[in-house]
C-alpha positions in Angstrom: 107.4 83.4 221.5 110.4 85.0 219.8 112.8 82.1 218.7 115.3 84.4 216.5 118.1 84.5 219.0 118.0 80.6 219.3 118.3 79.8 215.6 122.2 80.1 215.5 122.9 77.0 213.3 122.5 76.4 209.9 121.1 73.1 208.4 119.9 71.5 205.2 116.8 69.3 204.8 117.1 66.5 202.4 114.6 64.1 200.8 115.3 60.6 199.2 115.1 60.7 195.5 115.0 57.6 193.3 116.3 58.0 189.8 116.5 55.4 187.0 119.3 55.1 184.6 117.7 55.3 181.0 120.1 52.7 179.6 120.6 50.1 182.2 117.3 50.6 184.1 119.0 50.5 187.4 117.4 52.6 190.1 119.7 54.7 192.4 118.6 56.3 195.7 120.2 59.7 196.4 119.6 62.4 199.1 118.5 65.6 197.4 118.5 69.0 199.3 115.2 70.5 199.3 115.8 73.3 201.7 119.1 74.9 202.1 120.6 77.4 204.6 117.7 76.8 207.2 118.2 78.6 210.5 118.0 76.2 213.3 118.5 75.7 217.1 120.1 72.4 217.7 120.0 71.3 221.4 121.5 68.0 222.5 119.4 66.3 225.2 120.4 65.8 228.8 121.0 62.3 230.0 117.7 62.4 231.7 115.8 63.5 228.6 117.6 61.0 226.6 116.7 58.1 229.1 113.0 59.2 229.2 112.7 59.4 225.4 114.3 56.1 224.6 112.5 53.5 222.7 113.4 50.1 221.1 113.3 51.6 217.6 115.4 54.7 218.1 116.9 57.0 220.7 116.0 60.6 220.6 119.5 62.4 220.9 118.6 66.1 219.9 115.9 68.7 219.7 115.9 70.9 216.5 113.8 74.0 216.3 113.3 75.8 213.1 110.8 78.3 211.6 107.7 76.5 210.2 108.1 74.8 206.9 105.2 73.0 205.3 105.5 69.5 204.0 108.2 68.0 206.3 108.0 64.3 206.8 109.9 61.7 208.9 111.3 60.2 205.8 113.4 63.2 205.3 116.7 64.1 207.1 118.5 67.0 208.4 122.2 67.5 207.9 124.2 70.1 209.9 125.7 72.7 207.6 128.0 74.7 209.8 130.0 74.8 213.1 130.1 72.0 215.4 127.2 70.2 213.9 128.5 70.3 210.2 128.0 67.0 208.3 126.1 65.4 211.3 122.9 63.6 210.1 119.6 63.9 212.2 116.7 61.7 211.5 113.4 63.4 212.3 111.1 61.3 214.8 108.2 63.6 214.6 107.3 67.3 214.1 105.6 69.5 217.0 104.2 72.7 215.9 104.3 75.7 218.3 101.4 75.7 220.8 100.1 79.2 220.0 99.4 79.4 216.2 100.9 76.1 215.0 102.5 78.3 212.0 105.5 80.0 213.7 108.1 77.3 214.5 108.5 73.5 214.7 110.3 71.5 217.2 111.8 68.3 215.8 113.0 65.5 218.2 115.8 63.6 216.3 117.8 60.6 216.5 121.3 60.9 215.2 123.2 58.7 212.7 123.7 57.8 209.1 120.4 57.6 207.4 120.7 55.6 203.9 117.1 55.8 203.5 
């Protein structure tokens, strides 16, 4: 399946990082960009898809497709980097590998909103 034409958005993938101040010992959590400028297809879900995917914990509001990247986890977040999605925060609810090889692309159902870790 050729997905190149569908990857028209740019996103950054971030991971939560804990840093400890050497003087005070205070631990600070910050989001660190681990993958920048990732080409992605972002599709808001229709009302029907939204209702079907709704759970008590979160509501899936978008489907993001990217080329395969190893090591992604649901503890990370995806931040829109350009266009209509610039600055919007998406929280991955899971990672679905492509059906043929499992190595070409990943579909990520996401909930949207501020993720403070």
